[in-house]
Phi, psi and omega in degrees: 000315177304328179293320178296318179299315182298321180294317179297315179294326179293317180298321183262010188304314183295317181289324177292322179296322179297321177294323180294320184281342178296134181305145180247120181274137181263352179232150175289136183229136181224132170219136176266120181255115184241128184254166169088008179281162175123224182299122184160204185306139181291340179296349175299330183301311179295322180296315180295321178297319179292318178297317178309312182296320179295313183298323181294342180283353186236128178230149183269190184297340180256003179092002180282139178287158174302144185239142171235118173280144182243112173288109190264130170265125191269349181203159177215162182299141171270098185293341182283334186241347180288138177239178181298337183244356184219116180272136175232143182243157170247124183270153189302331180269014171297140184303332182290341179256012184305320181302322181289313181296322179297318179295320179294315180296327177298319177291326176297314180298327181278352179084013181258337177249142174228115182285142175227150182286122175252330176154161174297306169237167178270030183192168175263107188310314180300326180292319179293318179299318180291319181296329181295341180292334183236351183244112184294330179294315179293320179298318179292324179295319183292332187235015183266231184295149179295146177050058185293154177281129182290343177299341181280348178284154172305142187307314184299325181286348180281354175279125184280324192258034171206153182264100184260026175294333172231158179234137357302152184291161181255149176289146177276146174300138182302321181299322179288324175298316181300315180295316182293319179294320178298318181293314185289325178290323177293321179293318177301314181297321180294318184286320187254356177069021179205153179291151175279109182260338178242131178238142177239102182301135178297132183056016179057039174248119178195175180212185182300322181298322177294316179301314181297319181293316178298313183300323180296343181242023169103352178291133182241341183223140177238128176276130184232166173268015182096004175205184179225131174259141183242357180183192178238139181276188184296337178267001180087005181277146177298138175238145186236184180262005174083356183286151174253128184252138178245157177303132177082356181296143180271138175291150177263000179288150182242162179242131175260123182271163183306331181278004178093349180291141181237129180226163172299143185296338183081358179295137173239151181256150168236154184248126176236094184235020176245138190239138182219088183241087183305325181293343178259012176098005179283120182263180182300325181298326179294317178297319180293321178296322178295318177298317180297317181297313182292323179295318177300324181275000181071033182237152173287150178263107173259108183266121180275130174215172185223163182305322187300338179294331191249012178233141177087204188292338182274353190301309184298316180293322180294319178299317179295319179297317177300315181299314180296317180300315180293322178298312182291326178295316179295324179291321182283332184228087181302333180268014183303141177243131172263119182223154173281164179297321178295320177297321177298314180296317180296320179298320179291319182295323182268358184050061179293107186289348174286340183243335187243144176278135176240349181285148183300319186300310184285328176293323177296316180298316180295318180298319179292321178295318180293333182300335179290345180272352180288130180305126175072342183298313182300318180295315179295325178295320178294314182296326183273348183091356180293337183300326183295306178297327177294320178295319178299316178299320180296317179293322181291334181274355182287000000 
């Protein structure tokens, strides 16, 4: 039996080691990460103001208000001037979009909103322009109502960093990625007065070339779903490279500087694999369960949500669900911390001992608890009898 155990541990050694090296949080941490805000429908202004009011009602053990990071889209098609052969954009700081930007900036000043780079557009403009030649829905979107919602585009076209005019999608030229990344990071800095340090790839499709381009312009952290998608398959579904990403893991992509020197990009990953979409039926209990799960695993809870929850007929119910979830989270976890994603990343990078465990005992307990999340490992451990000694070790480390 010990031989079987040793073989099982050997097979899973790399994955178990990754769980061991992942930072272990000693306090429960919650941040609501909401994407798709920015250039787009003017009704976002009222939605952001309402969310702002809800978040301000909740403070953590240190007095910090609840935080929502906003994945910001910096531009959208100008439907009034775009033609079949020429794409024109409206940038978020255009005076016509002032109500939305003012509402967002108000939340930033109050400490409840934190902007993050989501993209210049929520799509690759040449791909959308090309698709409009054969798709009447896309053509109507390009030339229809002002500041259209990108949620109305076909799913595959909502990926910014791949050319989905045909499926399977095509890789973008590196030179074009470099130009686009330079433009969007410069635009973010101009609008918000600060560099974009956290990026959230649209639909979680990106590649090494995107990482290198972002890193060259100041991005230091990328929010991931725990894996990476690099394109769209023949059915339009995201396809990935199969890698598993852990919190705090360093990217292997490199940056080449003008003098020819090449260094690691310095990019670090964060994992956002918990979902909180009230408009899709997710209630407060689901958000609380995600917080409980992540806290047990010694991980921060990054809850993914989207703009569509807080606009339209679902808005009032979604706001109430958010309010209830935050109330119950504070009640269940008196030591709860509200932090931005960048603050979470910085704490891990600096090994902030006020927030992170460094002792062998608690790291061992977290590693053993996390091992149950490995596909098939828990089942094989039970079948082989390895689960018992692992459970004993877990109890002794408590």
